[in-house]
C-alpha positions in Angstrom: 139.4 90.7 44.9 137.4 93.5 46.5 140.1 94.1 49.1 142.7 94.4 46.3 140.5 97.0 44.5 140.0 99.0 47.7 143.8 99.0 48.3 144.5 100.1 44.7 141.9 102.9 44.9 143.3 104.1 48.2 146.8 104.1 46.7 145.7 106.2 43.7 144.0 108.7 46.0 147.0 109.0 48.3 149.2 109.6 45.2 146.9 112.3 43.9 146.8 113.9 47.3 150.5 114.6 47.0 149.8 116.7 43.9 147.4 119.1 45.8 144.7 118.8 43.2 141.1 118.3 44.1 139.8 114.7 44.5 136.2 113.6 44.3 135.3 110.0 45.4 131.8 108.6 44.9 129.9 105.5 44.0 126.6 105.3 42.2 124.9 102.8 44.5 125.2 104.5 47.9 126.1 101.2 49.6 129.3 102.3 51.3 132.1 101.8 48.8 133.1 105.5 49.0 133.4 105.2 52.8 135.3 102.0 52.5 137.9 103.4 50.2 138.3 106.7 52.1 138.5 104.7 55.4 141.4 102.8 53.8 143.1 106.1 52.9 142.7 107.3 56.5 144.1 104.1 57.9 147.1 104.4 55.6 147.6 108.0 56.8 147.8 106.7 60.4 144.3 107.1 61.7 143.3 104.3 64.0 140.7 101.9 62.7 138.4 102.5 65.7 138.5 106.2 65.0 137.7 105.7 61.3 134.7 103.6 62.2 133.5 105.9 65.0 133.8 109.0 62.7 131.9 107.1 59.9 129.1 106.1 62.2 128.8 109.5 63.8 128.4 111.1 60.3 125.9 108.5 59.2 123.7 109.2 62.2 124.1 113.0 61.7 123.1 113.0 58.1 120.6 110.2 58.0 117.3 111.6 56.8 118.9 114.9 55.7 117.6 116.3 52.4 119.5 118.1 49.7 123.2 118.9 49.5 125.3 119.2 52.7 126.4 122.8 53.4 130.0 123.7 52.4 131.9 126.2 54.5 
């Protein structure tokens, strides 16, 4: 069931990306659902699974313990 929900969420995001509107993806629990869904989107866009995982882990290590909002350039 969860796999089907992730696939459906990724499909909605990919479809909305084609409209060039802003997309916000978040979950309330902070347990990785956002990363799971966006990882599925990246895979569907052709990014290798190993690269998706490496990028995720690099960012977790970079921001772990950071306070406040991340800077936006």
